C-alpha positions as CSV (number, residue, x, y, z in Angstrom):
1,M,-64.2,25.4,71.7
2,T,-64.9,26.1,68.0
3,T,-63.4,29.6,68.4
4,C,-60.2,28.0,69.7
5,L,-60.0,25.8,66.7
6,G,-60.7,28.8,64.4
7,R,-57.9,30.8,66.0
8,L,-55.5,27.9,65.7
9,A,-56.4,27.5,62.0
10,R,-55.9,31.2,61.4
11,W,-52.5,31.1,63.1
12,G,-51.5,28.0,61.2
13,T,-52.5,29.6,57.9
14,L,-50.6,32.8,58.7
15,A,-47.5,30.7,59.6
16,V,-47.7,28.8,56.3
17,L,-48.2,32.0,54.4
18,G,-45.2,33.6,56.2
19,V,-43.0,30.7,55.3
20,A,-44.1,30.9,51.7
21,L,-43.4,34.6,51.7
22,V,-39.9,34.1,53.1
23,A,-39.2,31.4,50.5
24,A,-40.4,33.7,47.6
25,L,-38.1,36.5,48.8
26,T,-35.2,34.2,49.1
27,V,-35.7,32.9,45.5
28,A,-36.0,36.5,44.3
29,A,-32.8,37.6,46.1
30,L,-30.9,34.6,44.6
31,Q,-32.1,35.6,41.1
32,L,-30.8,39.1,41.5
33,T,-27.4,38.0,42.8
34,D,-27.1,35.3,40.1
35,Q,-27.2,37.7,37.2
36,H,-23.9,38.2,35.3
37,V,-23.1,41.9,35.1
38,G,-20.2,43.6,33.3
39,L,-17.2,41.7,32.0
40,S,-17.6,38.9,34.6
41,G,-20.2,37.2,32.4
42,E,-18.0,37.4,29.2
43,P,-15.4,35.0,28.0
44,V,-11.8,35.9,28.7
45,G,-10.8,36.8,25.1
46,V,-13.6,39.4,24.7
47,G,-11.7,42.3,26.3
48,A,-8.6,41.8,24.1
49,G,-9.9,44.2,21.5
50,L,-10.2,47.0,24.2
51,A,-6.5,47.1,24.9
52,P,-4.2,49.3,22.7
53,A,-2.1,47.6,20.1
54,V,1.2,46.2,21.4
55,T,4.2,48.2,20.1
56,T,7.8,47.0,20.3
57,R,10.4,49.6,21.0
58,T,13.9,48.9,19.6
59,T,16.9,50.3,21.3
60,P,19.9,51.4,19.2
61,A,22.7,48.8,19.2
62,T,25.7,49.6,21.2
63,S,28.9,50.0,19.3
64,A,31.3,47.0,19.5
65,Q,34.2,49.3,19.6
66,T,34.8,51.2,22.8
67,T,37.2,54.1,23.0
68,A,39.7,53.7,25.7
69,T,40.7,56.9,27.4
70,A,43.9,57.3,29.3
71,P,43.4,57.8,33.0
72,A,43.7,61.4,34.1
73,T,47.0,62.1,35.6
74,P,47.0,64.6,38.4
75,T,49.0,67.7,37.7
76,S,50.9,69.4,40.4
77,A,50.8,73.2,40.5
78,P,54.1,75.0,41.1
79,T,54.5,76.1,44.6
80,T,55.2,79.7,45.5
81,G,56.9,81.2,48.4
82,G,55.6,79.3,51.3
83,T,52.4,81.2,51.9
84,G,50.3,79.2,49.5
85,A,49.0,82.5,48.0
86,P,49.4,83.1,44.3
87,D,52.3,85.3,43.2
88,E,51.1,88.8,42.4
89,S,54.1,89.8,40.4
90,D,53.6,90.8,36.8
91,G,56.3,88.5,35.7
92,E,59.2,91.0,35.6
93,D,62.3,90.6,37.7
94,D,63.2,93.4,40.2
């Protein structure tokens, strides 16, 4: 009967040690994930010095005067004979 109690005590001790080990690993994992790395741990205004300076670009002012152009009028070409082909004459009458 004493051996049964001894075994039960050993299993109980191992169970308590296992729970303590799991608790220690959980706390260690939380400590690793709780660390602030990179810019997430910095205040918002810290990264402002990393950006290039803001430059403003000015566009040239448009002229108040606009030049009005007359609409293009279509010109009609003189018609020749009836063939639509250009006249090949040298300009002399026959």
